[in-house]
Structures are given as C-alpha cells and as structure tokens.
N, C-alpha and C positions, 0 to 999 in steps of 0.2 A: 269755048267762049271766044267770040270774035272781038278782041280788043286791040287797040293800037298801043304800042309800048310807050308812046308819048302822052297817052290819055291818062287823066287822073282817074284812079279807081278808088271809090269810097269804101266799098265792101270787099277788100282784099281777102278777108278771112272766109268769105263765102265762095270764093273761086274753088271749084272742085267739090263743093258740098251742096251748092244750091239745088242741083238736080236730084238730091236725095230727099228733098222736101216734096210733099204732095202739092198739086196745083192749088189746093185750098190754103195751104201754109204759105206758098209763094205769094198768092194774091193778098192774103191777110197782111203779110209783111209790107207789100207795096202799099196797101191801104194805111198802114201805120205811118209810113213816110208821108203819104198824102195828107193824112190827118194833121201831122206836124206842120206841113207846108201851109195848110189852111189856117191852123191855129195861130201861126206867126205872121200870116200874110199882111196884116195891117199894123202889127206891133214891131216887127223887125224883119225888114225885107231881105236882109242877107241870110238870116236863119231860115226863112221861108224858102228862098231860092235854093239853098243847099239841100234842104229836105226834098224839094221838087226834083233836083238833079239826082239825088240818091234814089228816089222812086223810079226815075227814068232808067237808071242803071239796073235796078232790080227787074224792071220790065224787060230790058235787053237780055239779062240773064235768063229770064223766063222764056223769051222767044228762042234763045239758043238751046234750051233744054229739049232734047229729042222727044220726050214723052208728051210734049205739048204741041206737037206738030198739027194735030187735028183742031187745035184751039187757036191757031195763029190769027185767024181773022178777027176774033173777038179781042184778043190781047192787043193786037196792033190798032184796032179801032179805039180801045180804051186809051192807048198811048196818044193817038191823034187827038182825042177829045180832051185829055189832060193838058197837052201842049196848047190847045186852043183856049182852054179855061185859064191857064196860068200866064200865057204869053201872047195869045192871039186876041181875036175880037169876040170870043165866046159865041161863035155862030151856032153852037149846039145848045146854048142857053143852060149850061150846067150851073149848078149851085153847090155851095158847101154841103147843104143838106142832101142833095142827090148823090154826091160822092160818098158821103158818110153812109147812106143807105145802101149803095151799091157794094161797098167793101164790107159792111157789117155781116152780110150773109157768108162771105168767105171766112171771116173771123169765127163766126158761129160754127160753120162746117169743120174748120180746122180743130176747134176745141172738142168737137164731138168724136173725132177720130182718136 
C-alpha cells in the first residue's frame, strides 16, 4: 500500500488484509462508506466528510491491490466521479440514488459468494 507515514489512516486494521477480500467485497465496503456519507450529507457535514474520506482510502487500497490491475480504469473513474459528486461541481450529474444503485450490485454479489 502506498501511504505516507504522515497521512491519517482510518482503516489501519485493513492494511495487509484488504487484498484478501474479493473485488465485490471491496466495492461493497466502499459503497457502505459512500452510503454513510450520503446519509449524513445534510445532517452532519463532519460525519459525512469523514465517511467520504474513509471511502477514498478504501478506493486507494483497492487500487493498490494487484488483483485489481485490470479494473483500474473503472475504479479510478468511480473515484473521480465521487470526488466530483462530494466536492466538485457534479459535472457527471450523479445522485444519491445512482450511487446507491451502483454499489448495490457489488453488495449483492459479495453476499452471493
């Protein structure tokens, strides 16, 4: 994992274990954090922001996982779109519903395994 020692790490317990999860489980966990960020977005900005940062960290772990090499384009595109949705101008016109729908399928697939 490519982390800076000065960087805050939210999921220290996942370092060294994240790559044991399937891509479906990884994406479902990212989706759970995005769900939290969306649920708290208008009620508590700090909780929402921290959930968003945790999701970005999990995406970075997923990018660093060698088994996901062939999926990097989609993973990084999702990261770009999430950053745009939460902190940018939402040029991709994402919605809470579209993110929920996107991550639902990973959750479903992870549970089927």
